[in-house]
C-alpha positions in Angstrom: 39.5 -58.2 31.8 40.4 -61.8 30.8 38.4 -64.8 29.6 37.5 -67.8 31.7 38.2 -70.4 28.9 40.4 -70.3 25.8 39.0 -69.9 22.3 37.8 -73.1 20.6 40.4 -73.8 17.8 37.9 -75.2 15.3 35.6 -72.2 15.7 38.3 -69.6 15.2 41.4 -68.6 17.1 40.4 -65.0 17.9 37.6 -63.5 19.9 36.6 -59.8 19.7 35.2 -58.4 22.9 32.9 -55.4 22.5 30.9 -53.3 24.9 27.4 -52.6 23.6 24.9 -50.1 25.1 21.7 -51.9 26.2 19.1 -49.2 26.8 16.2 -49.9 29.1 13.6 -47.9 31.1 15.9 -47.3 34.1 19.2 -46.4 32.6 18.4 -43.3 30.5 21.7 -42.6 28.8 22.2 -43.5 25.1 25.9 -43.1 24.6 27.6 -42.4 28.0 31.0 -43.9 27.3 32.9 -45.3 24.4 35.1 -48.4 24.9 37.8 -49.9 22.8 37.2 -53.4 21.6 39.7 -56.1 22.6 41.0 -59.0 20.5 41.8 -62.1 22.5 43.5 -65.2 21.1 45.0 -68.5 22.3 48.2 -66.9 23.6 46.6 -64.1 25.7 43.1 -65.3 26.7 44.0 -65.7 30.4 46.1 -62.6 30.7 44.5 -59.3 31.9 43.7 -56.9 29.0 43.3 -53.1 29.5 40.0 -51.6 28.5 40.0 -47.8 27.7 36.9 -45.7 27.9 36.1 -42.1 27.0 33.0 -40.2 28.1 30.7 -38.8 25.4 27.5 -37.8 27.2 26.1 -37.6 30.7 23.7 -40.2 32.0 23.5 -43.8 33.3 24.2 -46.5 30.7 23.9 -50.2 30.9 26.5 -52.1 28.8 26.6 -55.7 27.7 29.9 -57.5 27.1 29.8 -59.4 23.9 32.3 -61.9 22.6 32.4 -62.8 18.9 34.4 -65.7 17.5 36.2 -68.7 19.0 32.9 -70.2 20.4 32.0 -67.2 22.5 29.3 -66.2 20.0 27.0 -68.8 21.5 27.2 -67.8 25.1 23.7 -67.5 26.6 24.7 -65.8 29.8 25.7 -62.2 29.2 27.5 -60.0 31.6 26.2 -56.4 32.1 27.6 -53.4 33.9 26.5 -49.8 34.5 28.5 -46.6 33.9 27.5 -43.3 35.5 29.1 -40.8 33.2 28.9 -37.8 35.4 29.6 -36.3 38.8 27.3 -38.2 41.0 26.8 -41.1 43.4 26.2 -44.7 42.4 22.5 -45.6 42.4 21.4 -41.9 42.5 22.4 -40.7 39.0 24.0 -37.4 38.2 24.2 -34.2 40.3 22.0 -31.5 38.9 20.3 -33.9 36.5 17.3 -36.2 36.7 18.2 -39.4 38.4 18.3 -42.6 36.5 14.8 -44.0 35.8 13.1 -40.7 36.5 
């Protein structure tokens, strides 16, 4: 992942990117995967950064990408993505478990 714009110097030179679980009625997992946070600065904001994840529990989890610092704290548009932490098929949940939203 990489950013679309550089950090705003007057608001801080570093941005910490975190991946936060956003529970809702459809995605029933509470802690499917754990992601490392990423620190981005004025020298690497436009270079791809590797994100590592480890699975903790089964289920379907919705995550929100949050940027703190460098002017990214004020972003109104949030990017979300879903992780299916199991053996299954996208949109149908986990094999042998209740489907997401059931």
